[in-house]
C-alpha positions as CSV (number, residue, x, y, z in Angstrom):
1,M,-0.5,15.4,-21.9
2,L,-2.8,13.9,-19.2
3,S,-2.8,14.7,-15.5
4,R,0.5,16.6,-15.4
5,D,-0.7,20.2,-15.1
6,A,0.9,20.7,-11.7
7,E,4.2,19.2,-12.8
8,W,4.3,21.3,-16.0
9,A,3.4,24.4,-14.0
10,A,6.3,23.7,-11.6
11,L,8.8,23.2,-14.5
12,A,7.6,26.3,-16.3
13,Q,8.1,28.3,-13.2
14,F,11.5,26.9,-12.7
15,V,12.5,27.8,-16.3
16,R,10.9,31.3,-16.2
17,H,12.4,32.4,-12.8
18,P,14.0,35.8,-13.2
19,D,17.2,34.8,-11.5
20,P,19.9,35.5,-14.2
21,R,22.3,32.9,-12.6
22,L,22.4,29.1,-13.2
23,R,19.6,27.2,-11.7
24,L,19.5,23.4,-11.1
25,G,16.5,21.0,-11.0
26,V,16.0,17.3,-10.3
27,V,13.2,15.2,-11.8
28,S,12.8,11.5,-10.8
29,G,10.3,8.7,-10.9
30,R,9.9,5.0,-11.5
31,R,10.3,3.6,-15.0
32,R,7.5,4.3,-17.6
33,V,5.8,7.1,-15.6
34,G,6.4,9.6,-18.4
35,K,9.4,11.5,-17.3
36,S,11.1,11.5,-20.7
37,Y,7.9,12.5,-22.5
38,L,7.5,15.5,-20.1
39,L,11.0,16.7,-20.3
40,R,11.2,16.3,-24.1
41,A,8.2,18.5,-24.3
42,L,9.8,21.0,-22.0
43,A,13.0,21.2,-24.0
44,E,10.9,21.6,-27.2
45,A,8.8,24.3,-25.7
46,T,11.8,26.3,-24.5
47,D,14.0,25.6,-27.6
48,G,16.3,23.7,-25.2
49,L,18.6,20.7,-25.5
50,Y,17.4,17.2,-24.4
51,V,20.0,14.4,-24.1
52,S,19.4,11.0,-22.7
53,A,22.2,8.8,-21.2
54,V,22.4,5.2,-22.4
55,A,22.9,2.1,-20.1
56,E,26.3,0.3,-20.4
57,E,27.7,3.0,-22.6
58,G,31.4,3.7,-21.9
59,V,32.7,7.0,-20.8
60,V,34.3,7.9,-24.2
61,A,31.3,7.1,-26.2
62,A,29.1,8.9,-23.8
63,R,31.1,12.1,-24.0
64,R,31.3,11.9,-27.8
65,R,27.6,11.4,-28.1
66,L,26.9,14.4,-25.9
67,A,29.3,16.4,-28.0
68,A,27.5,15.3,-31.2
69,E,24.1,16.5,-29.6
70,I,25.6,19.8,-28.6
71,A,27.1,20.3,-32.1
72,R,23.8,19.5,-33.7
73,Y,22.0,21.9,-31.4
74,A,24.6,24.7,-32.2
75,G,24.8,24.0,-35.9
76,I,28.5,23.2,-35.9
77,G,30.7,20.3,-36.9
78,P,30.9,17.6,-34.2
79,E,34.7,17.3,-34.6
80,L,35.2,20.7,-33.1
81,I,34.3,19.4,-29.6
82,A,34.5,15.6,-30.0
83,D,37.3,15.2,-27.5
84,A,36.2,17.8,-25.0
85,S,36.0,17.0,-21.2
86,W,32.8,16.6,-19.3
87,E,33.3,20.0,-17.6
88,S,33.8,21.7,-21.1
89,L,30.8,19.9,-22.5
90,L,28.5,20.8,-19.6
91,S,29.4,24.4,-19.6
92,T,29.0,24.6,-23.4
93,A,25.6,23.1,-23.3
94,I,24.5,25.4,-20.5
95,E,25.8,28.5,-22.3
96,L,24.2,27.6,-25.6
97,T,20.8,26.9,-24.1
98,A,20.9,30.0,-22.0
99,R,21.2,32.1,-25.1
100,R,18.0,30.7,-26.6
101,R,15.7,32.9,-24.4
102,G,15.3,30.6,-21.5
103,G,16.2,27.2,-23.0
104,V,16.7,24.3,-20.7
105,F,19.4,21.7,-20.8
106,V,18.0,18.3,-19.8
107,I,20.2,15.2,-18.9
108,D,17.8,12.2,-18.8
109,E,18.8,9.0,-17.0
110,L,21.8,10.6,-15.4
111,P,22.5,7.5,-13.2
112,Y,23.7,5.7,-16.4
113,W,26.5,8.2,-16.8
114,M,27.2,8.3,-13.1
115,A,28.1,4.6,-13.2
116,H,31.3,5.4,-15.1
117,S,31.6,9.1,-14.4
118,P,30.6,9.7,-10.7
119,E,32.1,13.2,-10.9
120,L,29.2,14.6,-12.9
121,P,27.2,16.0,-9.9
122,G,30.3,17.5,-8.6
123,L,31.0,19.3,-11.9
124,L,27.4,20.6,-12.0
125,Q,28.1,21.9,-8.4
126,L,31.2,23.6,-9.6
127,L,29.5,25.3,-12.5
128,Y,26.6,26.3,-10.2
129,D,28.9,27.8,-7.5
130,Q,30.9,29.7,-10.2
131,S,27.7,31.1,-11.6
132,Q,26.5,32.2,-8.2
133,A,29.8,34.0,-7.7
134,G,29.5,35.7,-11.1
135,Q,32.2,33.6,-12.7
136,G,32.0,31.0,-15.5
137,V,28.6,30.3,-17.0
138,T,26.4,33.3,-16.4
139,G,23.0,31.7,-16.5
140,G,21.0,28.7,-17.8
141,R,18.6,26.1,-16.5
142,V,19.7,22.5,-16.1
143,I,17.5,19.5,-15.2
144,V,18.9,16.1,-14.4
145,C,16.6,13.1,-14.4
146,G,16.7,9.4,-13.6
147,S,14.7,6.2,-12.8
148,A,17.2,4.7,-10.3
149,M,15.5,6.2,-7.3
150,S,18.3,5.3,-4.8
151,V,20.7,7.3,-6.9
152,M,18.4,10.2,-7.5
153,N,17.3,10.4,-3.9
154,N,21.0,10.5,-2.9
155,L,21.9,13.4,-5.2
156,L,20.3,15.9,-2.7
157,S,21.2,14.1,0.6
158,G,23.7,14.8,3.3
159,T,26.9,16.2,2.0
160,K,26.3,15.3,-1.7
161,A,27.4,17.8,-4.3
162,L,23.9,19.1,-5.3
163,R,22.6,19.4,-1.7
164,G,21.0,22.8,-1.2
165,R,21.6,23.8,-4.9
166,A,18.5,22.3,-6.7
167,A,15.7,24.8,-6.9
168,I,13.2,22.0,-7.8
169,D,12.9,18.4,-6.8
170,L,10.1,16.9,-8.7
171,C,9.0,13.2,-8.4
172,L,6.5,12.0,-11.0
173,H,4.0,9.4,-9.9
174,P,1.8,7.0,-11.9
175,F,-1.6,8.0,-13.1
176,D,-4.6,7.4,-10.9
177,L,-7.5,5.0,-11.9
178,A,-9.5,7.7,-13.7
179,T,-6.6,9.0,-15.7
180,T,-5.5,5.5,-16.6
181,A,-8.9,4.7,-18.0
182,R,-8.8,7.9,-20.2
183,H,-5.1,7.2,-21.2
184,W,-5.9,3.6,-22.4
185,G,-9.3,4.6,-23.8
186,I,-11.1,2.0,-21.7
187,G,-14.8,2.9,-21.3
188,D,-15.8,0.0,-19.1
189,P,-15.1,0.8,-15.4
190,A,-14.7,-2.9,-14.5
191,A,-12.1,-3.5,-17.2
192,A,-10.3,-0.2,-16.4
193,L,-10.0,-1.3,-12.7
194,R,-8.5,-4.7,-13.6
195,V,-5.9,-3.2,-16.1
196,H,-5.0,-0.7,-13.4
197,A,-4.7,-3.5,-10.8
198,I,-2.4,-5.5,-13.1
199,L,-0.1,-2.6,-14.5
200,G,-0.8,0.3,-12.2
201,G,-0.9,3.8,-13.7
202,A,2.5,3.9,-15.5
203,P,1.5,5.5,-18.9
204,G,4.4,3.9,-20.8
205,Y,2.8,0.4,-20.6
206,R,0.1,1.3,-23.2
207,N,2.6,1.4,-26.1
208,L,3.9,-2.0,-25.1
209,A,0.6,-3.8,-25.7
210,N,0.2,-5.3,-29.2
211,V,-3.5,-5.7,-28.9
212,D,-6.3,-3.3,-28.3
213,P,-7.2,-2.5,-24.6
214,P,-10.1,-4.6,-23.1
215,Q,-13.5,-2.9,-23.1
216,S,-15.1,-5.5,-20.8
217,T,-14.2,-8.1,-18.2
218,D,-14.8,-10.8,-20.9
219,E,-12.3,-9.1,-23.2
220,L,-9.8,-8.8,-20.3
221,D,-9.9,-12.6,-20.0
222,D,-8.7,-12.6,-23.6
223,W,-6.3,-9.7,-23.2
224,A,-4.3,-10.9,-20.1
225,P,-3.1,-14.1,-21.6
226,V,-1.7,-12.4,-24.7
227,T,0.0,-9.5,-22.9
228,V,1.2,-9.9,-19.3
229,L,1.2,-13.7,-19.4
230,D,2.8,-14.1,-22.8
231,P,6.7,-14.5,-22.6
232,R,7.0,-13.3,-26.2
233,Q,5.5,-9.9,-25.5
234,A,7.3,-6.8,-24.0
235,L,4.4,-6.4,-21.5
236,F,5.1,-9.9,-20.0
237,S,5.1,-9.5,-16.3
238,G,8.2,-11.6,-15.8
239,S,10.4,-9.4,-18.1
240,E,9.0,-6.2,-16.8
241,A,9.3,-7.1,-13.1
242,E,12.9,-8.2,-13.6
243,Y,13.7,-5.0,-15.4
244,L,12.1,-2.9,-12.7
245,L,14.1,-4.7,-10.0
246,R,17.3,-4.4,-11.9
247,E,17.1,-0.8,-13.0
248,D,18.7,0.4,-9.7
249,P,22.3,-0.5,-9.4
250,K,22.1,-0.6,-5.6
251,F,20.0,-3.9,-5.8
252,T,21.5,-5.7,-8.8
253,G,22.2,-9.3,-7.9
254,S,20.9,-8.9,-4.3
255,T,19.0,-12.1,-3.6
256,L,17.9,-10.8,-0.2
257,H,16.2,-7.7,-1.6
258,Y,14.4,-9.8,-4.2
259,A,13.3,-12.2,-1.5
260,I,11.9,-9.4,0.7
261,I,9.9,-8.1,-2.3
262,N,8.6,-11.6,-2.9
263,A,7.6,-12.0,0.7
264,V,5.7,-8.7,0.8
265,A,3.9,-9.6,-2.4
266,N,2.8,-12.8,-0.8
267,G,1.2,-11.0,2.1
268,A,4.0,-10.2,4.7
269,T,3.1,-6.7,5.7
270,S,5.5,-6.2,8.6
271,P,9.2,-6.8,9.3
272,A,8.3,-9.6,11.7
273,K,6.2,-11.4,9.1
274,I,8.8,-10.9,6.5
275,G,11.4,-12.3,8.8
276,G,9.2,-15.3,9.5
277,L,8.8,-16.1,5.8
278,L,12.5,-15.7,5.1
279,E,13.6,-17.3,8.4
280,Q,15.7,-14.2,9.2
281,P,15.7,-12.2,12.4
282,R,13.7,-9.0,12.2
283,S,16.7,-6.8,13.2
284,S,18.7,-8.0,10.2
285,L,16.0,-6.8,7.8
286,T,15.7,-3.2,9.0
287,R,18.3,-1.8,6.6
288,P,17.4,-3.7,3.4
289,I,13.7,-2.9,3.9
290,G,14.6,0.7,4.4
291,A,16.7,0.7,1.3
292,L,13.8,-0.8,-0.7
293,V,11.4,1.8,0.6
294,S,13.7,4.7,-0.2
295,A,14.2,3.4,-3.7
296,G,10.5,3.1,-4.3
297,Y,10.2,-0.6,-4.5
298,L,8.2,-0.9,-1.3
299,R,5.8,1.4,0.5
300,Y,6.0,1.6,4.3
301,D,3.0,3.1,6.1
302,T,2.2,3.2,9.8
303,D,-1.3,2.8,11.1
304,P,-2.2,6.3,12.6
305,L,-4.3,4.6,15.4
306,W,-1.6,2.1,16.2
307,E,1.7,3.7,15.6
308,R,3.7,0.6,16.1
309,R,1.8,-1.3,13.4
310,P,3.7,-1.0,10.1
311,V,2.0,-1.8,6.8
312,I,4.4,-2.7,4.1
313,T,3.2,-3.2,0.5
314,V,4.7,-3.6,-3.0
315,A,4.8,-0.3,-4.9
316,D,4.6,-1.6,-8.4
317,P,1.4,-3.5,-9.3
318,I,3.2,-5.4,-12.1
319,V,5.7,-6.8,-9.6
320,R,2.8,-7.9,-7.3
321,F,1.0,-9.5,-10.3
322,H,4.2,-11.3,-11.3
323,N,4.8,-12.8,-7.9
324,L,1.1,-13.8,-7.2
325,I,0.0,-14.8,-10.7
326,T,2.8,-15.5,-13.1
327,V,5.3,-17.3,-10.8
328,P,2.8,-19.9,-9.5
329,Q,1.7,-20.6,-13.1
330,R,5.2,-20.5,-14.6
331,D,5.0,-24.0,-16.1
332,L,1.8,-23.3,-18.0
333,V,3.0,-19.8,-19.1
334,E,6.3,-21.1,-20.4
335,T,4.7,-23.9,-22.4
336,G,2.3,-21.6,-24.2
337,Q,-0.8,-22.3,-22.0
338,S,-1.3,-18.7,-20.8
339,T,-5.1,-18.9,-21.2
340,E,-5.3,-21.9,-18.9
341,A,-2.8,-20.2,-16.5
342,W,-5.1,-17.1,-16.3
343,R,-8.2,-19.3,-15.8
344,R,-6.5,-21.1,-12.9
345,S,-5.3,-17.9,-11.3
346,R,-8.4,-15.8,-11.4
347,P,-9.6,-16.6,-7.9
348,T,-6.1,-15.5,-6.6
349,F,-6.3,-12.4,-8.8
350,V,-9.7,-11.4,-7.3
351,A,-8.8,-12.1,-3.7
352,R,-5.2,-10.9,-3.5
353,V,-4.7,-8.5,-6.4
354,L,-8.1,-6.9,-7.3
355,G,-9.4,-6.7,-3.7
356,P,-6.4,-4.8,-2.2
357,H,-6.2,-2.7,-5.3
358,F,-9.8,-1.7,-5.1
359,E,-9.3,-0.6,-1.5
360,S,-6.2,1.5,-2.4
361,C,-8.2,3.1,-5.3
362,A,-11.0,4.0,-2.9
363,R,-8.5,5.7,-0.6
364,A,-6.8,7.5,-3.5
365,W,-10.2,8.8,-4.7
366,L,-11.0,10.2,-1.3
367,R,-7.6,12.0,-1.2
368,G,-7.6,13.4,-4.7
369,Q,-10.8,13.3,-6.6
370,A,-13.6,13.4,-4.1
371,D,-15.2,16.7,-2.8
372,P,-12.9,17.9,-0.1
373,A,-15.9,18.4,2.1
374,L,-16.3,14.6,2.4
375,R,-13.1,14.3,4.5
376,G,-13.3,17.8,6.1
377,H,-10.1,18.8,7.8
378,A,-8.9,15.2,8.1
379,S,-5.1,15.2,7.4
380,V,-4.8,11.4,6.9
381,V,-6.6,9.0,4.6
382,T,-5.6,5.4,5.2
383,G,-6.6,2.0,6.4
384,T,-6.6,0.8,10.0
385,V,-7.7,-1.8,12.5
386,V,-9.8,-1.6,15.6
387,N,-10.0,-4.1,18.4
388,D,-13.3,-5.5,19.6
389,R,-12.5,-5.9,23.3
390,K,-15.5,-8.0,24.0
391,G,-15.1,-10.3,21.1
392,Q,-11.3,-10.2,21.3
393,A,-11.1,-9.7,17.5
394,K,-9.4,-7.2,15.2
395,N,-11.6,-5.6,12.6
396,E,-10.1,-4.1,9.5
397,I,-11.3,-0.7,8.3
398,D,-10.4,-0.3,4.6
399,V,-10.8,3.5,4.4
400,V,-10.5,6.0,7.3
401,A,-10.1,9.8,7.2
402,L,-8.9,11.3,10.5
403,D,-7.0,14.0,12.2
404,K,-5.0,12.9,15.2
405,R,-4.1,15.1,18.1
406,A,-2.6,14.2,21.5
407,G,-3.2,10.5,20.9
408,R,-6.9,11.0,20.2
409,A,-8.3,10.9,16.7
410,E,-11.2,12.9,15.2
411,I,-12.7,10.5,12.7
412,R,-14.2,12.2,9.6
413,L,-15.0,9.1,7.5
414,I,-15.2,5.3,8.1
415,G,-15.4,3.3,4.9
416,E,-15.4,-0.2,3.5
417,A,-14.2,-1.2,0.0
418,K,-14.6,-4.9,-0.8
419,A,-14.1,-6.4,-4.3
420,T,-17.3,-8.5,-4.0
421,V,-19.3,-9.7,-7.0
422,T,-22.6,-8.9,-5.2
423,R,-24.2,-5.5,-4.6
424,R,-23.7,-4.0,-1.2
425,S,-26.5,-4.3,1.3
426,A,-27.8,-2.8,4.5
427,A,-25.8,-5.5,6.4
428,D,-22.6,-3.8,5.2
429,L,-23.9,-0.5,6.7
430,D,-24.7,-2.3,10.0
431,R,-21.0,-3.4,10.1
432,L,-19.8,0.2,9.6
433,D,-22.1,1.3,12.4
434,R,-20.4,-1.3,14.6
435,L,-17.0,-0.1,13.6
436,K,-18.0,3.4,14.5
437,E,-19.1,2.3,18.0
438,L,-15.8,0.5,18.5
439,L,-13.7,3.5,17.6
440,A,-15.8,5.6,20.0
441,E,-15.2,3.0,22.7
442,H,-11.4,3.5,22.2
443,G,-11.8,7.2,22.9
444,H,-11.9,8.6,19.3
445,D,-14.3,11.3,18.3
446,T,-16.8,9.8,15.8
447,G,-19.6,12.2,16.3
448,S,-19.4,13.7,12.8
449,A,-18.1,10.7,11.0
450,V,-19.5,9.8,7.6
451,L,-20.0,6.1,6.8
452,A,-18.9,5.2,3.3
453,L,-19.4,2.0,1.2
454,F,-17.5,1.5,-2.0
455,S,-18.8,-1.1,-4.4
456,M,-17.8,-2.7,-7.7
457,E,-21.2,-4.0,-8.4
458,G,-23.6,-1.3,-7.1
459,F,-26.0,-1.2,-4.1
460,Q,-29.2,-2.9,-3.1
461,P,-32.3,-0.7,-3.2
462,D,-32.9,-0.9,0.5
463,L,-29.4,0.3,1.2
464,V,-29.8,3.3,-1.1
465,S,-33.1,4.2,0.6
466,T,-31.6,3.9,4.0
467,A,-28.6,6.0,3.1
468,R,-30.8,8.8,1.7
469,R,-33.0,8.7,4.8
470,R,-30.1,8.8,7.3
471,G,-28.0,11.6,5.6
472,D,-24.7,10.4,7.1
473,V,-23.9,7.7,4.5
474,L,-21.8,7.9,1.3
475,L,-22.3,5.3,-1.4
476,V,-19.5,5.3,-4.1
477,G,-19.9,3.0,-7.1
478,L,-17.0,1.9,-9.4
479,P,-18.2,4.4,-12.1
480,A,-17.5,7.3,-9.7
481,L,-14.0,6.1,-9.1
482,V,-13.2,5.5,-12.8
483,D,-15.1,8.4,-14.5
484,A,-14.6,10.9,-11.7
485,G,-18.4,11.1,-11.5
486,D,-20.7,11.7,-8.5
487,P,-21.4,9.1,-5.9
488,V,-24.7,7.4,-5.8
489,V,-25.6,9.0,-2.4
490,V,-23.8,11.9,-0.9
491,P,-24.1,12.7,2.9
492,G,-26.8,15.2,3.6
493,A,-28.7,14.5,0.4
494,R,-32.3,13.4,0.8
């Protein structure tokens, strides 16, 4: 099990808690992030019971299948409880697992059952409240899980049945770049970055690939056409993107929601830009955009230096890849010419997929893998823009670490991460010096700021020499991002 130590520890603490009464937990996360794998392992480790709901299964079939699983677990004949009610089945499962010295009862993909039995959260609430009052079930641990984020987020909201009753609310996220490289067994950093840019860090995608993972960029040029661009394969971006967008019942059949996602994938990063592409007033998009954000399809960030500047991006890399690469080459892909489709789309891939993804990986590395001293007490790591008042131009800053108080930011790090095919040079450092000056002109504290350059292809010798001489420059090559190794130059090192 990779990169799930914190999640496993939280679940173990939930199960081992000394409270003798019933405790409820919620686990959520997008499709293929490893929820089921984690919860099966938990049920096995605690001698518990794991049950997964099935899509489009009727209520009678669902109850009987749960009854069969409970009977198997208890070692009794299924006919004894085949026609039991939901309440009876739930209480029986909880009581049986509670007797196994801390066993946990897991219901995976609960939203599938809620589609025909919306009373299930209310029944869990009833059993929980009875246990708290010393009635009914006397103990036990129950975890409900699901991929439909709008449903899972709603379980604990407002006046919903489980509000205030769940002791743990755990959301699993995809792997970072370094963990993805380990998970796939990709030793080449450039190939690992490209696979991560296409698929993201969902570990479940590895088992869908019918060919070995690429170990070089040349191999990736062979790998992409026979996986994500091959309609016959389960990893085909069109099939996967459609499944991701349809897994949440709140958005099934909604052409507006799909159109918004497509607009964001094509570069619309604000409600105004989305409205311009869709020819819709901005005010009419507030609620659907908010729903897509809460369901995990879109990310909505605000620029910490410009609070009215929203930055909206697509959350799933495979959806971005589908919209930018597969859809424009649909005719070639559907006629068996995937290799040619990939060849034609590579410039778009580098500029609009790989470039933004490299920036996000640089920010993720600074947040999670880098030495915390590099960002100091900065509370935010993000991207921003700064105006050049003299030149009347906006300058993008790919990576900035800051702490903002009373409208004034203390800048800890200013960085640039461009997916260029050439090594970074002293000219790139000059640009960062200029950005530092502009931030200072706007009243922000840049006195202790580190200047960081992230590179896919390494650094020119003169830049490395200058960085070592100055002592306030951080040079981070792609191997450091992928292998969690050390940067080329660390601030303060001579």
